[in-house]
N, C-alpha and C positions, 0 to 999 in steps of 0.2 A: 766898322757899322757893316751890318747886313741886314736885308729885308726879315722881319720874323715871321710875317704873315701877310697875305692879302684879305681882306674881308668883301664878302659878296652879298649884297642881300639878294635873297631868294624868294621866289612864290610859292616852291612846294618843296619841300623838305626832302622830303622822300626821292625825290624824282629827279632832284640835284646832288643829292647821296647818290645815286645809282647812276648819275652821267660821270660823275668825278670818279667814281671806283672803276668803271667800265674803261673810260678811255684813257684816264693818267694812274690809273692803276695805285693811287692813293685809297688810303684805308682811315676808318673814324678812329680819330686818339681822343676824342672826348665829344658827348654828347649832353647836352641838357637843354630842360625847360630856364626860361627867363620870362618870368611873369605870362604874359599870352602868347610870346614868342617862344623861341627855340633857337639853340646853336650849336653848331656841329664842328667842329675841329679835324679835318683829313690832311696824314702826311704820309712821305714816302717812308716813314720808320726812323731813320736816322738823321731826321732831325731839318735838314737843311731846307726842306720846303713842306710847307704848311699855307693851308687856305682854311679861312674860317667861314664858312655858311651862316648868314642870320636870316631866319626867318621872323619878322613882325608883320600881323594882319593888318595892320595901318602904319601910315608914313609913306615916305618918297621911295620910289622904286627905281632903282637902276635901270636904265635901257640898254646896256651896252653899246653904246655906240662911242667910238673914236678911240678903242684901245683895245688891246685884246694880251693874252698869259700864251707868253711859250713855255710847254716843257720838251726838255729832251730827251729822246728816246732812241734805243739802239735796234728796236723793231719797227721803224715806220711803216713798212708794206704792210705787217702784219696788224697792225694798228688801224691803218687805210680800209684795211679790208674789213674788220670787227666791226668801225663806223658804217662802210657802207651795209653790211649785215644786219644793223641795227636800225637801219632805215634813217641814218642821221645827216643824210644828204653832204657828205664833205666835199671838199674841193677836189679838184685833180690835185695829184704829187707833182709838186713845182722842184727845179733845178735851176738857179740862177746862176750856174755855172761859179761858183764859189767854193764846191765841195761840199756842200750843204743841199739836204734835201728836207722838203716840208708840204703838210697840207694844213688847212684850216674847217673846225667844224664850231659850230653856234653851239653852246649849251644852253640847256632850257628855258634860261631867261635873257640870251641874246649878247652874251657876251663870246666873244671871238677867242677861239682856243686853239692856238700853232702846237703842231706836233713836230719836233725837227731832228734831222740828224746832222750833228756837227762833225766836222772830222778830228779823227782821234792824233 
């Protein structure tokens, strides 16, 4: 068993897509209207990572509190600089002493996104 995708309710579809395309390098695999709302799936292309973004003009909004999504990267310093350059106010890069390094940045909806390097 594995997670097929994580779904996030978003306030602005285009802004959220741009964030995830920039910070996680995911690309749109599917995008469609759903009544008054819209759904977009972003993927890494190989199928093991997929996020569903859901825009619905009405209903409960996710506040992003109490959770984060972790993405593995092999170019942490480059992505941190990109987040700084884009004005996304990332946390400093952390080195917890377990041979990993990481930083956090918030998506446009308040979801905490961690980019992390893991030992090979």
